[in-house]
C-alpha positions as CSV (number, residue, x, y, z in Angstrom):
1,M,5.4,16.7,-17.5
2,K,5.4,18.4,-14.1
3,I,7.1,16.8,-11.2
4,I,5.0,17.6,-8.1
5,E,7.0,19.7,-5.6
6,S,6.3,17.3,-2.8
7,A,8.4,14.5,-4.8
8,K,11.5,16.5,-4.1
9,A,10.8,16.7,-0.6
10,L,10.1,13.0,-0.4
11,E,13.4,12.3,-2.0
12,K,15.2,14.6,0.4
13,A,13.4,13.2,3.4
14,A,14.2,9.5,2.4
15,S,17.9,10.3,2.0
16,E,18.1,11.6,5.6
17,R,16.2,8.9,7.6
18,I,14.1,5.7,7.4
19,L,10.6,7.0,6.6
20,I,7.7,5.6,8.6
21,I,4.4,4.6,6.8
22,D,1.2,4.3,8.7
23,G,-0.4,1.2,10.1
24,A,-3.7,-0.6,9.5
25,M,-6.9,1.4,8.7
26,G,-9.3,-1.6,9.0
27,T,-8.0,-2.4,12.4
28,M,-8.6,1.1,13.7
29,I,-12.2,1.2,11.9
30,Q,-13.2,-2.0,13.5
31,R,-12.7,-0.3,17.1
32,H,-15.8,2.0,16.2
33,K,-17.9,-1.1,16.0
34,L,-20.1,0.6,13.3
35,D,-23.3,-1.1,12.5
36,E,-25.1,-1.2,8.9
37,A,-26.6,2.2,9.7
38,G,-23.3,3.6,10.7
39,Y,-21.8,2.6,7.4
40,R,-24.8,3.9,5.5
41,G,-25.1,7.3,6.9
42,E,-27.9,9.5,5.8
43,R,-26.9,9.6,2.2
44,F,-27.2,5.8,1.8
45,K,-29.9,5.0,4.3
46,D,-32.2,3.4,1.5
47,W,-29.4,1.6,-0.4
48,E,-30.7,-1.5,-1.9
49,R,-27.9,-3.8,-0.6
50,D,-26.0,-4.0,2.8
51,V,-22.9,-2.0,2.9
52,K,-21.5,-2.8,6.2
53,G,-17.9,-3.7,5.7
54,N,-17.3,-1.3,2.8
55,N,-14.5,0.7,4.6
56,D,-14.0,3.0,1.7
57,L,-17.4,4.4,1.6
58,L,-16.8,5.8,5.1
59,V,-14.7,8.7,3.5
60,L,-18.4,9.7,2.5
61,T,-20.4,8.6,5.5
62,Q,-17.8,9.0,8.3
63,P,-15.4,11.3,7.1
64,K,-14.4,12.4,10.7
65,I,-13.6,8.8,11.8
66,I,-11.2,8.4,8.9
67,Q,-9.4,11.6,9.2
68,D,-9.1,11.2,13.0
69,I,-7.4,7.7,12.1
70,H,-5.0,9.6,9.8
71,E,-4.2,12.1,12.5
72,Q,-3.5,9.3,15.0
73,Y,-1.0,7.6,12.8
74,L,0.6,11.1,12.0
75,A,0.8,11.8,15.8
76,A,2.6,8.4,16.2
77,G,5.3,9.6,13.8
78,A,4.0,8.6,10.4
79,D,5.7,10.3,7.5
80,I,3.4,8.9,5.0
81,I,-0.2,8.0,5.5
82,E,-2.3,5.9,3.1
83,T,-5.6,7.1,1.8
84,N,-8.6,4.7,2.8
85,T,-9.1,3.5,-0.8
86,F,-7.8,0.0,-0.8
87,N,-10.9,-1.4,-2.5
88,A,-12.2,1.7,-4.0
89,Q,-12.0,0.9,-7.6
90,R,-14.9,-0.2,-9.8
91,I,-14.3,-4.0,-9.8
92,S,-14.4,-4.3,-5.8
93,M,-17.2,-1.6,-5.4
94,A,-19.3,-3.7,-7.7
95,D,-19.9,-6.0,-4.6
96,Y,-22.0,-3.2,-3.2
97,G,-23.5,-1.9,-6.5
98,M,-21.4,1.2,-6.2
99,E,-19.2,1.3,-9.0
100,H,-20.3,4.8,-10.0
101,L,-19.0,6.2,-6.7
102,S,-15.4,5.1,-7.2
103,Y,-14.0,8.3,-8.5
104,E,-16.0,10.4,-5.8
105,I,-14.7,8.0,-3.2
106,N,-11.1,8.3,-4.2
107,V,-11.2,12.1,-4.5
108,A,-12.7,12.4,-1.1
109,A,-10.3,10.0,0.5
110,A,-7.4,11.7,-0.8
111,K,-8.6,15.1,0.4
112,L,-9.2,13.9,3.9
113,A,-5.6,12.3,4.0
114,R,-4.2,15.6,2.5
115,A,-5.8,17.7,5.1
116,A,-4.3,15.5,8.0
117,A,-0.9,15.6,6.4
118,D,-0.9,19.3,5.7
119,K,-2.2,19.9,9.5
120,Y,0.9,17.8,10.8
121,T,3.3,19.4,8.4
122,K,2.5,22.8,9.6
123,L,3.1,21.6,13.2
124,T,6.5,20.0,12.3
125,P,7.8,22.0,9.1
126,D,11.0,20.2,9.3
127,K,9.3,16.8,9.0
128,P,6.9,17.2,6.0
129,R,4.2,14.5,5.8
130,F,3.0,12.8,2.6
131,V,-0.2,11.1,1.2
132,A,0.1,7.9,-0.4
133,G,-2.9,7.1,-2.8
134,A,-3.5,3.3,-2.0
135,V,-4.4,1.1,-4.9
136,G,-5.2,-2.3,-3.7
137,P,-5.2,-5.7,-5.7
138,T,-8.9,-6.0,-6.3
139,N,-11.0,-9.1,-5.5
140,R,-10.0,-10.7,-8.8
141,T,-7.0,-12.1,-10.2
142,A,-6.0,-11.9,-13.9
143,S,-3.5,-14.8,-13.8
144,I,-5.5,-17.6,-12.0
145,S,-8.6,-19.3,-12.7
146,P,-11.5,-19.1,-9.9
147,D,-12.9,-22.2,-11.6
148,V,-10.7,-25.3,-10.7
149,N,-12.4,-27.3,-13.5
150,N,-11.7,-24.8,-16.0
151,P,-8.0,-23.5,-15.7
152,G,-8.2,-21.1,-18.8
153,F,-11.1,-19.2,-17.3
154,R,-10.6,-15.8,-16.2
155,N,-13.3,-13.5,-14.4
156,V,-11.5,-10.3,-15.3
157,T,-9.3,-9.0,-18.2
158,F,-6.2,-6.9,-18.2
159,D,-8.0,-4.1,-19.9
160,E,-10.8,-4.0,-17.3
161,L,-8.3,-3.9,-14.6
162,R,-6.3,-1.0,-16.2
163,D,-9.6,0.9,-16.8
164,A,-10.6,0.6,-13.3
165,Y,-7.2,1.3,-11.9
166,K,-6.7,4.3,-14.1
167,E,-10.1,5.9,-13.0
168,Q,-8.9,5.3,-9.3
169,V,-5.5,6.9,-10.0
170,R,-6.6,9.8,-11.8
171,A,-9.0,10.6,-8.7
172,L,-6.3,10.0,-6.2
173,I,-4.2,12.5,-7.9
174,E,-7.0,15.0,-8.2
175,G,-7.6,14.7,-4.5
176,G,-4.0,15.6,-3.6
177,S,-2.1,12.4,-3.3
178,D,1.8,12.9,-3.2
179,I,2.5,9.2,-4.1
180,I,0.7,6.3,-6.0
181,L,1.0,3.1,-3.8
182,I,0.4,-0.2,-5.5
183,E,0.1,-2.5,-2.6
184,T,-0.6,-5.8,-1.4
185,I,0.1,-7.5,-4.8
186,F,-0.7,-11.2,-4.9
187,D,-1.1,-11.3,-8.7
188,T,1.9,-9.4,-10.7
189,L,-0.5,-9.2,-13.7
190,N,-2.7,-7.3,-11.7
191,A,0.1,-5.0,-10.4
192,K,1.3,-4.6,-14.2
193,A,-2.1,-3.4,-15.0
194,A,-2.2,-0.9,-12.3
195,G,1.3,0.3,-13.2
196,L,0.3,0.9,-16.8
197,A,-2.8,2.6,-15.7
198,T,-0.8,4.9,-13.4
199,L,1.8,5.8,-16.1
200,E,-1.2,6.6,-18.5
201,A,-2.8,8.7,-15.9
202,F,0.3,10.6,-15.6
203,D,0.5,11.3,-19.2
204,E,-3.2,12.4,-19.3
205,M,-2.9,14.7,-16.4
206,G,0.6,16.1,-17.2
207,V,2.1,15.2,-13.7
208,T,4.6,12.5,-12.5
209,L,4.3,11.2,-9.0
210,P,6.6,8.8,-7.1
211,I,5.2,5.2,-7.4
212,M,5.7,2.7,-4.4
213,I,5.2,-0.9,-5.0
214,S,4.5,-3.5,-2.4
215,G,3.7,-7.3,-2.9
216,T,2.6,-9.9,-0.5
217,I,4.3,-13.1,0.0
218,T,1.3,-15.5,0.8
219,D,2.9,-18.3,2.8
220,R,6.2,-19.7,3.8
221,S,6.9,-20.9,0.2
222,G,8.1,-17.4,-0.3
223,R,6.0,-16.7,-3.2
224,T,3.0,-14.5,-4.3
225,L,-0.4,-16.2,-4.9
226,S,0.6,-16.1,-8.7
227,G,3.7,-18.1,-8.1
228,Q,6.6,-15.6,-8.2
229,T,9.6,-15.4,-5.9
230,A,10.5,-12.0,-4.3
231,E,13.4,-11.4,-6.9
232,A,11.3,-12.4,-9.9
233,F,8.5,-10.2,-8.8
234,W,11.0,-7.3,-8.8
235,Y,12.2,-7.8,-12.2
236,S,8.4,-7.8,-13.3
237,M,8.1,-4.4,-11.9
238,R,11.1,-2.7,-12.3
239,H,10.3,-1.1,-15.7
240,L,8.0,1.2,-13.8
241,K,11.2,2.9,-12.2
242,P,9.4,2.9,-8.8
243,F,10.5,5.1,-5.8
244,S,10.4,2.0,-3.8
245,I,9.6,-1.8,-3.9
246,G,8.6,-3.9,-0.9
247,L,6.4,-6.3,0.9
248,N,3.2,-6.0,3.2
249,C,0.6,-7.8,4.9
250,A,0.5,-11.8,4.8
251,L,3.5,-12.5,7.0
252,G,4.5,-11.2,10.4
253,A,8.0,-9.7,10.9
254,E,9.9,-12.7,11.7
255,L,8.8,-14.7,8.7
256,M,8.9,-11.7,6.2
257,R,12.8,-11.0,6.7
258,P,14.4,-13.4,4.3
259,Y,12.2,-12.3,1.4
260,L,12.9,-8.7,2.4
261,A,16.6,-9.4,2.4
262,E,16.2,-11.0,-1.1
263,L,14.8,-7.8,-2.4
264,S,17.3,-5.6,-0.7
265,H,20.3,-7.2,-2.4
266,V,18.7,-7.0,-6.2
267,A,16.8,-3.7,-6.1
268,D,18.3,-0.5,-6.9
269,V,15.5,1.5,-5.5
270,R,14.2,1.9,-1.9
271,I,12.9,-0.8,0.1
272,S,9.6,-0.7,2.2
273,A,8.2,-3.1,4.5
274,Y,4.9,-3.0,6.6
275,P,4.2,-6.5,8.0
276,N,1.2,-7.7,9.9
277,A,1.3,-7.6,13.7
278,G,2.1,-11.3,13.6
279,L,0.3,-14.1,12.3
280,P,-3.5,-14.2,12.8
281,N,-4.8,-16.2,15.7
282,A,-7.7,-18.6,15.8
283,M,-10.2,-15.8,16.0
284,G,-8.7,-13.9,13.1
285,G,-7.0,-11.3,15.4
286,Y,-3.3,-10.3,15.8
287,D,-1.6,-10.7,19.1
288,E,1.8,-9.0,18.4
289,T,2.3,-6.1,21.0
290,P,3.7,-2.9,19.9
291,E,6.9,-3.7,21.6
292,D,7.1,-7.1,20.1
293,M,6.7,-5.7,16.6
294,A,9.2,-2.9,17.2
295,C,11.9,-5.4,18.4
296,A,11.2,-7.8,15.5
297,T,11.7,-5.0,12.9
298,E,14.6,-3.1,14.5
299,P,17.1,-5.6,13.1
300,W,16.0,-4.8,9.5
301,A,17.2,-1.1,10.1
302,E,20.2,-2.1,12.0
303,D,21.2,-4.5,9.2
304,G,20.5,-1.9,6.6
305,L,17.7,-3.6,4.8
306,I,15.1,-0.9,4.7
307,N,14.1,2.7,3.7
308,I,10.5,2.6,4.7
309,I,8.8,0.8,7.6
310,G,5.2,0.7,9.0
311,G,2.6,-1.9,9.9
312,C,-0.4,-3.6,8.1
313,C,-3.1,-5.9,9.5
314,G,-3.4,-5.6,13.4
315,S,-1.1,-2.8,13.8
316,T,-2.2,0.3,15.6
317,P,-0.8,4.0,16.3
318,D,0.9,2.3,19.3
319,H,2.8,-0.2,17.0
320,I,3.8,2.6,14.7
321,S,5.0,4.8,17.5
322,H,7.2,2.0,18.9
323,I,8.5,1.0,15.5
324,A,9.4,4.7,14.7
325,E,11.2,5.0,17.9
326,H,13.2,1.8,17.6
327,V,14.4,2.5,13.9
328,A,15.2,6.3,14.6
329,K,18.8,5.7,15.4
330,F,19.6,3.9,12.3
331,P,20.5,5.3,8.7
332,P,18.3,4.5,5.9
333,R,19.5,1.5,3.7
334,K,22.0,2.6,0.9
335,I,20.8,1.9,-2.6
336,P,23.2,-0.4,-4.2
337,E,24.6,-0.1,-7.6
338,I,23.4,-3.2,-9.6
339,A,25.5,-4.0,-12.7
340,P,23.6,-4.0,-15.9
341,K,22.7,-7.5,-17.1
342,M,19.7,-9.2,-18.7
343,R,17.1,-9.9,-16.1
344,L,13.9,-11.9,-16.9
345,S,11.3,-13.1,-14.8
346,G,8.8,-15.9,-14.8
347,L,8.0,-17.6,-11.4
348,E,11.8,-17.6,-11.1
349,P,14.4,-15.0,-11.9
350,F,16.7,-15.5,-14.8
351,V,19.9,-13.6,-14.9
352,H,22.0,-13.7,-17.9
353,G,25.9,-13.1,-17.7
């Protein structure tokens, strides 16, 4: 099994400083105010369904826009940029009748991010940049029925998720990703399907990449949508031996902290966090300024809670630049030694002994 050389560089960088991951792709795409024709481009001008809103398709129809966004985040100080592939697996692409494009989109997205990262690595050889192949949660859940009148009904199976994810991961590797990032996890069973698919892709392709895992706490209950606490979520995913575990999206920095601290105390891997720029306003926008967000996340670094930090919905290169500046003076969190015990997970964690 070949360990990609970049994995060693990533380990070295993470041991030296808090790493910066990029901010929101969707927020930046929205600034371009693309219409239906802008999303379609020439290749899909006669497509039978509307495609406006299919941001992942833009790696084929508007690659310059996507690469420019990557470069803006790299210029702002990002060490890790995410591919524009959040919904680029067959299950989500079915909404547009574009399932057959999933592999092509993921390869193209990874190549765009790779080109941007390599460009900035050449500019700053002492600060290598890395591409995280983004694997989103899909628009379906394996644990919860979409029909309130039939709790046992599911609109997706574990094997369907695994197959869709494996195709995506293989394409992300082919396109040049350094990391596989399983992110915005609201259903742990979906994430376990993604994790299994990733390991199978590694075996089939003869390579091993670092795996980053990032869940999302959906409200102030401190649980994922499928009901798990942060600690139980970690116990469900630790068998993947990830490079990092963390949280992103749903909550702003202020509300995310207690759950991040919970993970930091129980996980013997690196901790990542990329919150939204506050909570959404009445219009669905995000009002937290770059300075506000940086001031809210700086205490995480000061208190030794994090190894990787960035932004999710509503964040921009300005947010990332401010965050990077605020955390630069602090060392990365020291990975604790956790005593071996039986640790099980349902909705709540169970530790025996």
